[in-house]
VEXZA-692726 format. One record per residue (C-alpha): residue number from 1; residue in one letter; x negated, y negated, z. Coordinates in pm, whole numbers. Layout:
<nodes>
pos  code  xx  yy  zz
NUM  A  X  Y  Z .
...
</nodes>
This chain:
<nodes>
pos  code  xx  yy  zz
1  M  15  39  -24 .
2  Q  -144  -339  -113 .
3  A  -33  -653  36 .
4  M  40  -964  -191 .
5  P  -218  -1244  -124 .
6  T  -112  -1546  10 .
7  L  15  -1804  -271 .
8  N  -160  -2103  -453 .
9  L  95  -2354  -385 .
10  R  1  -2628  -631 .
11  D  -22  -2468  -982 .
12  G  182  -2324  -1230 .
13  T  579  -2475  -1310 .
14  V  850  -2467  -1047 .
15  D  1067  -2122  -1274 .
16  Q  722  -1993  -1198 .
17  K  715  -2076  -837 .
18  R  1036  -1958  -759 .
19  Q  1014  -1616  -899 .
20  E  634  -1555  -713 .
21  I  777  -1677  -374 .
22  K  1106  -1474  -437 .
23  A  843  -1146  -449 .
24  Y  588  -1218  -159 .
25  F  893  -1274  35 .
26  L  1033  -927  -68 .
27  D  685  -808  -69 .
28  S  683  -945  288 .
29  F  996  -828  395 .
30  N  955  -433  279 .
31  T  592  -441  416 .
32  Y  765  -535  767 .
33  E  1049  -280  768 .
34  S  789  -30  628 .
35  L  547  -33  931 .
36  F  871  -2  1152 .
37  S  1026  325  961 .
38  C  703  502  1142 .
39  L  855  469  1433 .
40  A  948  859  1541 .
41  N  1302  755  1606 .
42  D  1566  428  1680 .
43  D  1490  526  2059 .
44  V  1155  449  2037 .
45  F  1219  89  1948 .
46  Y  1294  12  2310 .
47  Q  982  127  2433 .
48  R  736  -164  2552 .
49  P  408  -83  2449 .
50  E  191  -364  2633 .
51  K  402  -478  2902 .
52  L  334  -832  2845 .
53  R  538  -844  2526 .
54  H  889  -738  2468 .
55  P  1027  -362  2314 .
56  L  950  -343  1980 .
57  I  1310  -442  1892 .
58  F  1249  -801  1942 .
59  Y  955  -820  1714 .
60  F  1188  -639  1474 .
61  G  1497  -898  1446 .
62  H  1233  -1178  1560 .
63  T  1083  -1247  1226 .
64  A  1432  -1248  1017 .
65  T  1530  -1476  1313 .
66  F  1275  -1702  1260 .
67  F  1392  -1744  874 .
68  I  1756  -1883  978 .
69  N  1638  -2093  1262 .
70  K  1356  -2250  1031 .
71  L  1634  -2325  787 .
72  V  1898  -2469  976 .
73  L  1637  -2716  1198 .
74  S  1518  -2814  830 .
75  K  1902  -2870  747 .
76  A  1799  -2621  394 .
77  I  2127  -2404  561 .
78  N  2393  -2545  782 .
79  E  2538  -2220  937 .
80  R  2383  -1909  1097 .
81  I  2408  -1585  1071 .
82  N  2451  -1468  1379 .
83  P  2412  -1716  1653 .
84  K  2318  -1447  1954 .
85  F  2034  -1281  1787 .
86  E  1926  -1630  1646 .
87  S  1854  -1721  2064 .
88  L  1817  -1324  2159 .
89  F  1530  -1272  1904 .
90  A  1419  -1664  1865 .
91  I  1098  -1685  2142 .
92  G  849  -1393  2146 .
93  V  559  -1386  2458 .
94  D  306  -1289  2277 .
95  E  73  -1569  2450 .
96  M  329  -1715  2690 .
97  S  272  -1614  3041 .
98  W  539  -1817  3140 .
99  D  755  -1651  2949 .
100  D  1122  -1440  3121 .
101  L  992  -1086  3070 .
102  N  1309  -995  3289 .
103  D  1478  -688  3150 .
104  A  1797  -731  3288 .
105  N  1797  -1055  3144 .
106  Y  1791  -867  2766 .
107  D  2123  -717  2618 .
108  W  1917  -572  2332 .
109  P  2115  -434  2030 .
110  K  2147  -152  1813 .
111  V  1848  -80  1546 .
112  E  2104  -19  1282 .
113  E  2298  -426  1407 .
114  V  1927  -527  1340 .
115  R  1905  -339  1019 .
116  Q  2229  -486  907 .
117  Y  2124  -838  977 .
118  R  1780  -817  837 .
119  N  1974  -719  535 .
120  Q  2189  -1058  554 .
121  V  1856  -1262  565 .
122  R  1723  -1088  236 .
123  T  1975  -1198  42 .
124  L  2004  -1518  194 .
125  V  1728  -1653  170 .
126  C  1671  -1477  -215 .
127  D  1990  -1670  -323 .
128  L  1816  -1988  -118 .
129  I  1512  -1933  -330 .
130  D  1728  -1857  -639 .
131  T  1871  -2162  -618 .
132  M  1683  -2423  -365 .
133  S  1576  -2716  -601 .
134  F  1233  -2824  -556 .
135  S  896  -3009  -739 .
136  M  557  -2852  -766 .
137  P  337  -2872  -618 .
138  I  500  -2776  -277 .
139  D  383  -2943  68 .
140  W  466  -2967  368 .
141  E  742  -3240  288 .
142  S  850  -2976  57 .
143  P  1230  -2783  108 .
144  M  1025  -2493  -31 .
145  W  778  -2532  270 .
146  P  990  -2316  574 .
147  V  1040  -2056  355 .
148  V  720  -2022  288 .
149  M  600  -2045  629 .
150  G  885  -1807  749 .
151  I  678  -1519  482 .
152  E  323  -1645  691 .
153  H  479  -1590  966 .
154  E  620  -1257  941 .
155  R  253  -1135  793 .
156  I  120  -1268  1144 .
157  H  378  -1033  1284 .
158  L  295  -742  1046 .
159  E  -8  -743  1225 .
160  T  73  -802  1604 .
161  S  321  -501  1583 .
162  S  44  -301  1427 .
163  V  -106  -331  1698 .
164  L  181  -282  1907 .
165  I  293  99  1765 .
166  R  -125  199  1781 .
167  Q  -9  112  2172 .
168  L  279  347  2166 .
169  P  237  768  2280 .
170  I  127  977  1954 .
171  A  480  1111  1990 .
172  S  664  841  1935 .
173  V  505  763  1560 .
174  R  511  984  1269 .
175  P  236  941  996 .
176  S  342  815  644 .
177  S  158  851  302 .
178  E  261  439  288 .
179  W  -21  407  605 .
180  P  -315  576  539 .
181  A  -619  625  782 .
182  C  -960  608  663 .
183  N  -1040  993  632 .
184  T  -1425  881  640 .
185  M  -1569  912  959 .
186  Q  -1881  990  1140 .
187  T  -1902  1191  1438 .
188  N  -2272  1243  1543 .
189  A  -2434  965  1702 .
190  R  -2811  1113  1564 .
191  A  -2661  1019  1211 .
192  L  -2611  642  1304 .
193  E  -2810  355  1143 .
194  A  -2917  157  1416 .
195  N  -2793  -196  1472 .
196  V  -3100  -477  1371 .
197  L  -3064  -825  1415 .
198  M  -3105  -1064  1039 .
199  T  -3170  -1407  1054 .
200  V  -2937  -1679  962 .
201  P  -3114  -2023  888 .
202  A  -3025  -2337  1036 .
203  Q  -2815  -2509  766 .
204  K  -2436  -2732  748 .
205  V  -2090  -2626  846 .
206  I  -1817  -2849  719 .
207  N  -1424  -2791  785 .
208  D  -1231  -2998  576 .
209  K  -916  -2851  420 .
210  A  -720  -3151  290 .
211  L  -347  -3158  307 .
212  D  -287  -3120  -50 .
213  S  -441  -2774  -12 .
214  A  -320  -2551  -277 .
215  Y  -234  -2281  -6 .
216  Y  -48  -2295  299 .
217  G  -198  -2382  581 .
218  W  -129  -2354  982 .
219  D  -112  -2674  1135 .
220  N  -500  -2610  1328 .
221  E  -663  -2561  1011 .
222  Y  -599  -2906  888 .
223  G  -841  -3156  959 .
224  A  -1215  -3254  937 .
225  Q  -1480  -3133  1113 .
226  Q  -1879  -3028  1120 .
227  E  -2172  -2925  1301 .
228  S  -2546  -2892  1189 .
229  V  -2592  -2505  1302 .
230  S  -2915  -2461  1470 .
231  E  -3088  -2101  1348 .
232  F  -2967  -1763  1499 .
233  S  -2967  -1408  1432 .
234  A  -2658  -1231  1403 .
235  S  -2626  -793  1426 .
236  K  -2629  -668  1085 .
237  F  -2297  -433  1112 .
238  L  -2032  -515  1376 .
239  V  -2053  -296  1715 .
240  S  -1960  89  1630 .
241  N  -1822  283  1860 .
242  G  -2154  494  1851 .
243  E  -2300  178  1908 .
244  Y  -2058  79  2225 .
245  L  -2047  452  2357 .
246  S  -2369  373  2514 .
247  F  -2218  97  2773 .
248  V  -1932  311  2863 .
249  Q  -2180  547  2918 .
250  D  -2425  369  3150 .
251  G  -2083  246  3341 .
252  G  -2071  -69  3165 .
253  Y  -1708  -69  3276 .
254  N  -1787  2  3627 .
255  N  -2037  -225  3706 .
256  A  -1959  -605  3791 .
257  K  -2279  -776  3726 .
258  Y  -2209  -751  3310 .
259  W  -1867  -922  3347 .
260  E  -1754  -1247  3326 .
261  A  -1588  -1379  3624 .
262  E  -1228  -1361  3394 .
263  G  -1342  -1033  3305 .
264  N  -1428  -908  3587 .
265  K  -1030  -1001  3701 .
266  W  -919  -852  3440 .
267  R  -1129  -540  3469 .
268  E  -1076  -465  3824 .
269  Y  -677  -557  3768 .
270  T  -669  -248  3484 .
271  K  -862  -14  3602 .
272  A  -1024  34  3224 .
273  Q  -1291  308  3205 .
274  H  -1310  283  2814 .
275  P  -1182  95  2531 .
276  V  -743  63  2499 .
277  F  -773  320  2211 .
278  W  -1008  562  2343 .
279  I  -879  859  2452 .
280  K  -1080  1048  2719 .
281  K  -1015  1480  2704 .
282  G  -1234  1649  2925 .
283  D  -1618  1534  2841 .
284  E  -1508  1366  2473 .
285  Y  -1337  1061  2405 .
286  I  -1045  1058  2143 .
287  Y  -970  795  1899 .
288  R  -671  620  1797 .
289  S  -541  492  1481 .
290  M  -229  350  1460 .
291  L  -68  632  1335 .
292  E  -259  950  1427 .
293  E  -585  1070  1693 .
294  H  -942  1151  1559 .
295  P  -1279  1256  1712 .
296  L  -1371  939  1821 .
297  P  -1536  796  1450 .
298  L  -1853  678  1597 .
299  D  -1913  464  1261 .
300  W  -1635  253  1289 .
301  P  -1625  -64  1433 .
302  V  -1504  -92  1833 .
303  D  -1205  -220  1926 .
304  V  -1205  -462  2220 .
305  N  -1091  -751  2398 .
306  Y  -1313  -1059  2447 .
307  H  -1327  -986  2802 .
308  E  -1534  -621  2659 .
309  A  -1724  -762  2398 .
310  K  -1886  -1054  2646 .
311  A  -1935  -755  2899 .
312  F  -2133  -533  2608 .
313  C  -2342  -883  2483 .
314  N  -2466  -904  2894 .
315  Y  -2540  -583  2922 .
316  L  -2760  -612  2620 .
317  S  -2946  -897  2705 .
318  E  -3037  -658  3012 .
319  K  -3178  -382  2780 .
320  T  -3309  -612  2536 .
321  G  -3435  -904  2764 .
322  E  -3302  -1157  2521 .
323  L  -3035  -1335  2488 .
324  I  -2729  -1166  2354 .
325  R  -2397  -1355  2348 .
326  L  -2043  -1379  2077 .
327  P  -2147  -1652  1762 .
328  T  -1975  -1962  1797 .
329  E  -1710  -2022  1510 .
330  N  -1934  -2253  1364 .
331  E  -2229  -1965  1382 .
332  W  -1982  -1727  1220 .
333  Q  -1916  -1962  917 .
334  A  -2262  -2028  856 .
335  L  -2319  -1618  866 .
336  R  -2031  -1621  592 .
337  Q  -2215  -1888  390 .
338  Q  -2571  -1709  438 .
339  A  -2397  -1348  309 .
340  G  -2237  -1530  -4 .
341  V  -1875  -1478  93 .
342  T  -1749  -1803  -89 .
343  Q  -1359  -1666  -163 .
344  T  -1096  -1881  -91 .
345  V  -857  -1591  -59 .
346  Y  -993  -1205  67 .
347  G  -932  -889  -98 .
348  E  -1106  -687  -301 .
349  G  -1424  -593  -198 .
350  F  -1342  -608  174 .
351  N  -1134  -364  403 .
352  I  -821  -630  466 .
353  A  -483  -692  375 .
354  L  -450  -322  302 .
355  Q  -666  -319  -31 .
356  K  -808  12  89 .
357  H  -700  152  422 .
358  A  -432  113  723 .
359  S  -708  155  964 .
360  S  -1065  90  1031 .
361  E  -1380  264  825 .
362  P  -1723  272  866 .
363  V  -1928  -33  963 .
364  N  -2142  -3  672 .
365  V  -1951  40  354 .
366  N  -1841  -349  265 .
367  K  -2158  -507  245 .
368  S  -2223  -903  182 .
369  G  -2516  -1034  140 .
370  E  -2808  -877  406 .
371  F  -2477  -821  621 .
372  Y  -2193  -585  649 .
373  D  -1764  -652  719 .
374  V  -1867  -1011  722 .
375  V  -1543  -1001  644 .
376  G  -1218  -740  702 .
377  N  -1248  -386  905 .
378  V  -1158  -604  1264 .
379  W  -1153  -930  1388 .
380  Q  -1454  -1051  1548 .
381  W  -1436  -1241  1878 .
382  T  -1594  -1590  1917 .
383  E  -1742  -1799  2210 .
384  T  -1495  -2084  2086 .
385  P  -1193  -2164  2235 .
386  I  -969  -2295  1956 .
387  Y  -950  -2652  1928 .
388  P  -773  -2879  1716 .
389  F  -991  -3088  1419 .
390  E  -1008  -3471  1393 .
391  G  -695  -3559  1186 .
392  F  -450  -3293  1394 .
393  K  -88  -3345  1366 .
394  V  152  -3052  1464 .
395  H  408  -2952  1162 .
396  P  785  -3094  1299 .
397  L  961  -2745  1211 .
398  Y  706  -2573  1365 .
399  D  545  -2776  1647 .
400  D  439  -2513  1892 .
401  F  233  -2314  1671 .
402  T  -92  -2394  1779 .
403  T  -78  -2643  2067 .
404  P  17  -2418  2350 .
405  T  -334  -2222  2285 .
406  Y  -523  -2557  2352 .
407  D  -560  -2475  2716 .
408  N  -906  -2364  2661 .
409  K  -789  -1950  2753 .
410  H  -749  -1837  2394 .
411  N  -1099  -1765  2167 .
412  L  -1066  -1787  1779 .
413  I  -1149  -1447  1644 .
414  K  -1253  -1505  1251 .
415  G  -1251  -1266  981 .
416  G  -967  -1053  984 .
417  S  -894  -689  976 .
418  W  -747  -441  774 .
419  V  -418  -523  812 .
420  S  -442  -912  774 .
421  T  -227  -1026  524 .
422  G  -101  -1351  323 .
423  N  -277  -1675  536 .
424  E  -482  -1449  786 .
425  A  -659  -1337  499 .
426  M  -848  -1630  398 .
427  K  -1185  -1839  432 .
428  D  -957  -2148  637 .
429  S  -739  -1939  839 .
430  R  -795  -1967  1241 .
431  Y  -604  -1793  1517 .
432  A  -683  -1752  1862 .
433  F  -557  -1504  2169 .
434  R  -615  -1485  2471 .
435  R  -948  -1294  2571 .
436  H  -750  -1039  2801 .
437  F  -562  -921  2475 .
438  F  -576  -653  2190 .
439  Q  -560  -701  1827 .
440  H  -736  -522  1562 .
441  A  -1065  -682  1672 .
442  G  -1433  -596  1765 .
443  F  -1767  -765  1737 .
444  R  -2092  -884  1620 .
445  Y  -2319  -1007  1871 .
446  V  -2592  -1252  1779 .
447  Q  -2940  -1349  1963 .
448  G  -2931  -1742  2021 .
449  K  -3163  -2016  2227 .
450  R  -2800  -2162  2420 .
451  V  -2593  -2024  2659 .
452  I  -2171  -2094  2542 .
453  A  -1964  -2214  2799 .
454  V  -1603  -2100  2782 .
455  N  -1400  -2404  2973 .
456  D  -1083  -2313  3182 .
457  F  -978  -2692  3173 .
458  D  -943  -2937  2985 .
459  Y  -765  -3250  2865 .
460  E  -475  -3273  2690 .
461  S  -521  -3490  2366 .
462  D  -161  -3450  2190 .
463  T  -58  -3809  2178 .
464  Q  303  -3769  2226 .
465  V  223  -3507  2527 .
466  S  2  -3754  2731 .
467  Q  272  -4043  2678 .
468  Y  518  -3820  2839 .
469  S  281  -3701  3113 .
470  E  255  -4038  3196 .
471  F  572  -4083  3192 .
472  H  660  -3828  3411 .
473  Y  373  -3843  3637 .
474  G  157  -4134  3598 .
475  D  214  -4486  3690 .
476  E  474  -4712  3684 .
477  Y  497  -5028  3431 .
478  Y  671  -5374  3465 .
479  G  840  -5296  3843 .
480  V  1005  -5035  3646 .
481  P  1014  -4755  3868 .
482  N  951  -4353  3788 .
483  F  1264  -4299  3576 .
484  A  1216  -3865  3587 .
485  K  1188  -3945  4004 .
486  A  1486  -4193  3990 .
487  S  1690  -3953  3730 .
488  A  1676  -3673  3975 .
489  Q  1740  -3905  4307 .
490  F  2075  -4004  4136 .
491  C  2224  -3617  4075 .
492  I  2092  -3557  4412 .
493  D  2315  -3889  4526 .
494  A  2585  -3775  4338 .
495  M  2572  -3400  4496 .
496  Q  2633  -3469  4851 .
497  G  2877  -3285  4999 .
498  R  2849  -3022  4731 .
499  Q  2695  -2686  4666 .
500  H  2380  -2700  4596 .
501  V  2233  -2393  4472 .
502  K  2136  -2411  4160 .
503  A  2034  -2644  3870 .
504  L  1978  -2714  3509 .
505  D  1682  -3003  3413 .
506  L  1798  -2971  2996 .
507  G  1521  -3197  2854 .
508  C  1332  -3127  3147 .
509  A  1011  -3226  2848 .
510  V  704  -3247  3065 .
511  G  915  -3146  3424 .
512  R  916  -3383  3683 .
513  S  1271  -3452  3709 .
514  T  1296  -3069  3744 .
515  F  1037  -3071  4007 .
516  E  1226  -3363  4168 .
517  L  1555  -3192  4147 .
518  A  1374  -2879  4348 .
519  K  1397  -3066  4645 .
520  H  1748  -3064  4736 .
521  F  1827  -2706  4499 .
522  D  1690  -2394  4580 .
523  H  1626  -2326  4244 .
524  V  1575  -2554  3912 .
525  D  1581  -2429  3570 .
526  G  1408  -2652  3349 .
527  I  1425  -2625  2989 .
528  D  1304  -2809  2657 .
529  F  1314  -2750  2318 .
530  S  937  -2821  2273 .
531  A  666  -2613  2308 .
532  R  398  -2858  2388 .
533  F  639  -3006  2655 .
534  I  694  -2700  2833 .
535  K  333  -2585  2814 .
536  T  291  -2891  3033 .
537  A  510  -2833  3264 .
538  F  421  -2476  3333 .
539  D  49  -2594  3328 .
540  M  152  -2842  3587 .
541  Q  367  -2551  3816 .
542  E  92  -2289  3793 .
543  R  -233  -2552  3836 .
544  G  -71  -2801  4074 .
545  E  -309  -3056  3783 .
546  I  -291  -3174  3458 .
547  R  -504  -3393  3321 .
548  Y  -489  -3617  2973 .
549  N  -602  -3860  2746 .
550  L  -409  -4203  2770 .
551  I  -440  -4413  2452 .
552  E  -589  -4759  2520 .
553  E  -648  -4941  2163 .
554  G  -722  -4720  1846 .
555  E  -998  -4469  1934 .
556  L  -1040  -4572  2287 .
557  T  -857  -4358  2531 .
558  S  -879  -4359  2933 .
559  F  -857  -3996  3121 .
560  K  -592  -3925  3351 .
561  A  -561  -3665  3585 .
562  R  -166  -3614  3859 .
563  K  -131  -3386  4086 .
564  L  197  -3207  4218 .
565  S  67  -3276  4577 .
566  S  -13  -3656  4617 .
567  L  361  -3686  4442 .
568  G  533  -3484  4731 .
569  L  624  -3184  4522 .
570  A  378  -2959  4529 .
571  E  634  -2754  4761 .
572  S  876  -2756  4476 .
573  A  681  -2581  4208 .
574  E  781  -2233  4372 .
575  K  1209  -2293  4336 .
576  V  1118  -2358  3967 .
577  A  1173  -2201  3624 .
578  F  1040  -2384  3280 .
579  A  1165  -2168  2944 .
580  Q  1148  -2313  2580 .
581  G  1480  -2342  2435 .
582  D  1730  -2489  2193 .
583  A  1972  -2676  2357 .
584  C  2285  -2590  2092 .
585  N  2176  -2203  2127 .
586  L  2114  -2098  2479 .
587  K  2008  -1759  2601 .
588  P  2305  -1606  2798 .
589  Q  2159  -1582  3100 .
590  F  2099  -1982  3222 .
591  T  2448  -1999  3358 .
592  G  2614  -2042  3718 .
593  Y  2474  -2408  3797 .
594  D  2606  -2643  4063 .
595  L  2457  -2892  3828 .
596  I  2374  -2943  3472 .
597  F  2184  -3282  3395 .
598  M  2127  -3341  3075 .
599  G  1854  -3621  3026 .
600  N  1800  -3839  2749 .
601  L  1901  -3532  2541 .
602  I  2219  -3551  2374 .
603  D  2147  -3820  2097 .
604  R  1871  -3583  1944 .
605  V  2031  -3247  1910 .
606  Y  2193  -3124  1622 .
607  S  2548  -3108  1751 .
608  P  2611  -3254  2058 .
609  K  2950  -3147  2137 .
610  K  2803  -2801  2071 .
611  V  2588  -2854  2346 .
612  L  2900  -3017  2576 .
613  A  3101  -2686  2486 .
614  D  2888  -2484  2581 .
615  M  2784  -2674  2897 .
616  T  3177  -2599  3053 .
617  K  3080  -2239  2992 .
618  R  2800  -2237  3193 .
619  L  2862  -2502  3513 .
620  N  3040  -2399  3847 .
621  K  3366  -2467  3851 .
622  G  3339  -2779  4093 .
623  G  2985  -2884  3967 .
624  L  2847  -3201  3792 .
625  L  2743  -3277  3433 .
626  I  2579  -3559  3449 .
627  V  2458  -3709  3078 .
628  A  2205  -3953  3087 .
629  S  2156  -4130  2731 .
630  P  2046  -4460  2582 .
631  F  2311  -4336  2278 .
632  T  2026  -4475  1982 .
633  W  2169  -4204  1748 .
634  L  1965  -4106  1435 .
635  E  2051  -3955  1138 .
636  E  1743  -3781  1128 .
637  Y  1807  -3582  1485 .
638  T  2165  -3602  1416 .
639  E  2390  -3608  1130 .
640  K  2618  -3886  1167 .
641  S  2940  -3671  1149 .
642  E  2844  -3518  1473 .
643  W  2751  -3830  1628 .
644  L  2928  -3877  1937 .
645  G  3058  -4226  1930 .
646  G  2852  -4512  1793 .
647  Y  3091  -4609  1506 .
648  K  3475  -4691  1425 .
649  D  3689  -4443  1403 .
650  E  3966  -4374  1141 .
651  N  4204  -4641  1275 .
652  G  3899  -4885  1237 .
653  E  3831  -4910  1671 .
654  T  3534  -4907  1795 .
655  L  3457  -4542  1986 .
656  S  3167  -4652  2200 .
657  S  2999  -4279  2334 .
658  T  3089  -4347  2653 .
659  Q  3453  -4305  2559 .
660  A  3374  -4019  2316 .
661  L  3145  -3846  2541 .
662  E  3470  -3819  2763 .
663  N  3674  -3730  2503 .
664  A  3492  -3441  2411 .
665  L  3500  -3309  2755 .
666  G  3853  -3316  2786 .
667  N  4084  -3186  3027 .
668  N  3754  -2931  3165 .
669  F  3627  -3228  3367 .
670  K  3688  -3550  3540 .
671  R  3498  -3921  3558 .
672  V  3313  -3914  3897 .
673  G  3250  -4284  3936 .
674  E  3193  -4568  3628 .
675  P  2866  -4540  3447 .
676  V  2547  -4623  3588 .
677  E  2271  -4739  3325 .
678  I  1838  -4677  3471 .
679  P  1610  -4859  3278 .
680  F  1269  -4730  3190 .
681  V  949  -4813  3050 .
682  I  731  -4523  2809 .
683  R  386  -4670  2759 .
684  E  245  -4614  2369 .
685  T  -116  -4767  2468 .
686  K  -259  -5055  2669 .
687  R  -46  -5328  2523 .
688  K  227  -5141  2411 .
689  Y  545  -5053  2595 .
690  Q  899  -4927  2526 .
691  H  1152  -5063  2722 .
692  T  1509  -4818  2741 .
693  L  1850  -4837  2929 .
694  S  1951  -4507  3012 .
695  E  2364  -4464  3118 .
696  F  2450  -4237  3352 .
697  N  2714  -4067  3348 .
698  V  2922  -3820  3599 .
699  F  3177  -3564  3496 .
700  E  3349  -3266  3773 .
701  K  3398  -2976  3641 .
702  V  3761  -2939  3769 .
703  Q  3906  -2605  3557 .
704  D  3732  -2303  3384 .
705  V  3686  -2253  3080 .
</nodes>
């Protein structure tokens, strides 16, 4: 099975590109379903191979719902296929340790229902590709971009799902002729060619993918970065199972001195004794490929996480007396340049993109210059935590693709694996994972002259997140009290004499109001659409501190650090739970609230009436719904037909948002008091501020729906 390569989005006519995109979509969709056909039966879909991730049924539905959610967000389509599925399967946990993994909160559907849903999505997307009006070239602004985004997103999950399937018990999978493992392996250690270090001369590395690039890219790929890389030496081969075996046999997994602090915590917690895809049977090791078990192939690359790769390097440093470590991202790129690997899209000549096998193969097969497996076979861990290039900006349709990983806890992997397809199999691709996670990833080592420090904590540099961090946790400006604190206090005052067990802060942004509410409530859920905001809120909860850059003028910034303890909120943290969510399509477990606070949200959703109707069902009788908003209606957020007031009605009479809000809530609610205006100030730069008034409306739920 060979996967189609990622498409050139600049060349050709509209008709040609329409046909290519449809073929690319079907190739992706069909290959993904073929992967899941390797499960032994439908019961396996509900197994969780990795406890930090959802069961496989989630991933089977997730890639299809991604298409619908992004097409709705881009307004390419107006109606959903299955709102329940498109909420349930919307948000994964592959990297978010803060996501809710309580099984009781998920009512997984039958596999056949998801298969039927995928068929509906297949038909819808094919019809959309056939009929959508677009022009060439296809770029970020093109209506066809979200379709390509969905395809490339599914290709990522093709790989991550194959890793999960590889972690299932062997009885849970079945061999497939469409997914054949390599049948060439060496099990005799004496026949292994020794790994040696080869010199990579000093050279300049330039990263400069432009927004008008011919090929699809994720946000972190764009921008500019360069480095003059000093001379270093790199291993000729990827580290093989045979080479790594010496580390295992010498007790490497039982010797803390080889492990970094973070890696040692992982080692002690997991009690690992060998790589995850090795199985100890007697005195021998069996190797697990995706669908089969084999005698340990000593000449195949070892599959490990960053911690294991780093520990091996420390072990080898002790044995050789030299500084052995993993390469940086730019050192890996220098090695690629030295090896003469110049292709923009990788394919023939490498074990990548399913061009050869559905498994690794020996490390001495794919030669480029003096090195082997510069690209493909397995991903290669680097020392570099992912970071943004100069000029980085997020795509508005997927603001949480990369920014949650800018935390110095996600290291870049380079080069791709045997199942890396689409954008993954490209020169410019940049993917990063938590250091304890497993992919089809291994490593090669380098001998360098300097130690590379992996930071654990850094300053937030996203402009909007920094502004909101200051808005919530920072200084007061022009005598205007902190809005998040004032909002929470307004809610608490309104709740006096009422039950106050559970509250929802919907549109919580970076979380200050959620923490403030928790001083009065037993539990508060904070939900926001932006993963960037939720990541910051979670960082504050987990660490008790956030750090961020604040723009002074131009490129000049100041550095801020804010702590929960200094705000008197440290004790509130344990009563708070943050989650990413769409206010128009929340998961069912968010219910039973005594208070729902919607702060400056109602004029930023695509269907305010839908949100209000939904909140009616989630609020307890006698509870309060408090809606705060400046009512700054904009068509970029809410189509005019969905506005809640702010226009003249069919009789030519003025309909204010205040009145429209009351009308929308109907007989289920009664107003409590008159509207109250509370001011707020958002600092943009040292000399530019937004001053706004938000109107607070309080309603009591008087009857159940």
